[in-house]
N, C-alpha and C positions, 0 to 999 in steps of 0.2 A: 304706649310703644306706638299710636297715632301722632302724638308730639314731635314727637325723634327724627320719624320719615315725613314729617311736616318743613321742622328745622332742614334737616338735610338737605329737603328740594325747593327752598326757601335760599336757603346758599349758592345751588348749583345754579339757582335761575338768576342771584345777584352779580356772582361772576362772571356766566355768560354774557349776560348784559353790560358788564363793565369790560368786560373786551372785546366787543362790538367792532369796538370801531369808528371811523371818521365817517361825514358825509364825504362823498367826494362828486367834481366837478362834470357836467358832462362836454365835450371839448365843442359842441356847437346846437345850436336851439335850435328849431324847427317852427317856421309859422306857417301852417296851408302846404307842409308836405317838402316847403324850401329852406335850405339853409338858409335863414336871417342871419343868426349871431353867430362868432366865434369866439372861444373862449381869451383871454391876453391876463390872465391873473387869478391866482385864486390862493385862498388866506386862509390863517384859522384867528380869529379873537381871542384872543388869552382872556379878556375881562367877563365872557357870558360861554366861550369855548364852540362859537358858533364857526360853520365853514363859509366862506364868504366866495362866489364865482362871481367875477367880472368881464362884459363881452362886449363884444362894439359891433355894429352892423356891418356886414358883408352888401347890403343894396345899398342904393343910392340916398336911399333915408337917410342911410347912416343909424346915428344913435349909440348909445352904452343902455346897456341892462348889468343891475345887482341882483345878483339872487342869495340869500344867507339861508342856510341850513341848520337845525338844531343839529344835536351830538344821536339822535335818532334818525338824523336822515329827513324829518320834516321840514318842508319852505315855512320859517320863521316871521319874512317878509322878503318883498321883493316885489319887482314888477310883474303885469300879467302873461307873459309869455314866460314865466320861469317854470320849470316843472316843480308839481305839489310833492315829491318824494326824490331825494337822492341817492342813487346804489351807496353801500358803505362798504370801506376797505377791507374791513378788517384787520388791519397791523397798527391799531393802537393810536390816535391824536398826539403827534410830536410835531 
C-alpha cells in the first residue's frame, strides 16, 4: 500500500513539473534602483530549452545584457545584472 501511494505521489509530482511552463523575461532590469536596461527580445533556444532575454541600456553608457534561464527559471548564463531567478508563465514552452 505504501508503494502505491509513493507511486501516485511521484506521478503527480512529475506531471506538475512537466507543465510548469517557461521562464519569462522581466521587461526592465534595475541597477541601484534605476531602470538601466529594457527588454528588446526574448526567445527559447530549441537545443537546450533555455529562455533567452536580451536587453539594451537606457543610460548614456548603453550596452547590451543577455540572460539565459533554464526550464525551471534559474539563471544558467548571463551578465551580473541578470536576476538569479525568473518567473514562470505556466502556459508551457512552445
